[in-house]
N, C-alpha and C positions, 0 to 999 in steps of 0.2 A: 848144776852150773851156777846158781846161785848161793846153794850152801858150800860150794867150793869157793867161788868169792870172797864169802864172810870170811873163810876157815883163814883162807889166803890174809886176808888184809888181819885179823885178829890175829894169827901168828906173827906175821911182821912187824908187826909195830910193838909187840909186846908190851903193851902199856895198858892201863883199866880205860875202859872208853869212858862208860857213866858210871857212879855208883847203879844209877837205876837201870841200866842194860839187862835186856834179857838173854836171852839165848841166841846164837846166828841166827837160826831158824827166824826169829823174830825180825829180821834184817828184811828191808824192801830198799828194792836198789832203782834210784829213778835216775833218767837219763837228764842230764844237764843241760846241754845244748850253751854253754857258756855262760852257763849261768853260776850263780854262789849256792853253794849246798844248802846255807841256812834258808835262803828264798826259795830252793826247789824243792825241798822238805817240807816247810810251812806252807807252799802251795799245796802240795797234795796231804795237807792237815798231817803233817806226824814232825819229829823232832828228828833235824839233822845231827850224825852222831859223831861227837869229837874224840881226839886223844890226849890232850892237853891243850895248853895257851902257850902263845907266844912269847918270850922272855928275852927282848935283845938287851944284850949287857946285862944281865940280871935284873931288868926293869918289867916287871910280871904286868901283861897287858889282859883284856878283855878281848884281844884276838884269840880266837879259837882254830885249831886245827881240825878241819871237816875232814871226813873220813871221806877219801874217793878213789876208783879202781877205775885202769883205763886196759883195753886190748893192744898192744906192742911187741907183739910175737909171744902171747900167753897174756895172760891176767896179771895188772902190777898194781899194789896198794901204794894212794899217793896221800897229798892232801891240798886241801882249797884253803886257801886263808885271806880274808878280807884284810882290807878291802884293794889292796895293789894285786895280789896275787887271787884273785876270788872268779877271774872268766876261763880257769882251767883247772887240770889236775897235776900237780906238782909229782913228780915219780924220777925215780933212777932207771935210767937206760945208758949202755955204751959208756959208763963209767961218767956219767955227766946228769945232772938234775935238769929234766927238759919236762915244757908244758906242753902235755896232750888237752886239747883240744874238742876231742869226740870222748867223754867219761859218764861215768855212773856216780850219784851220790849215794851212801847209806844212810838211810832214814830209820826211823823206827817209831 
């Protein structure tokens, strides 16, 4: 199941995770309990995986799109973004972007 979730996230995001990222089997999924993925992974002495940085209006920030997943009628990949959207995993569901409060963070 863990490998299936990792492959789902990697295939859906279709972006390089990190230049140093390993194989999907190296990814560990940690329960977030409403926390920021970088803090959740750091607490486990791991690094949170991300797919890019937030660039509103082409203004690049240091705010990373951390990779998360949640089970909403099947696992869905999403993002966790500090500071405003760090307490949920934002996923596409029913044609909308929704905040999932029960989610896991991709760590390595």
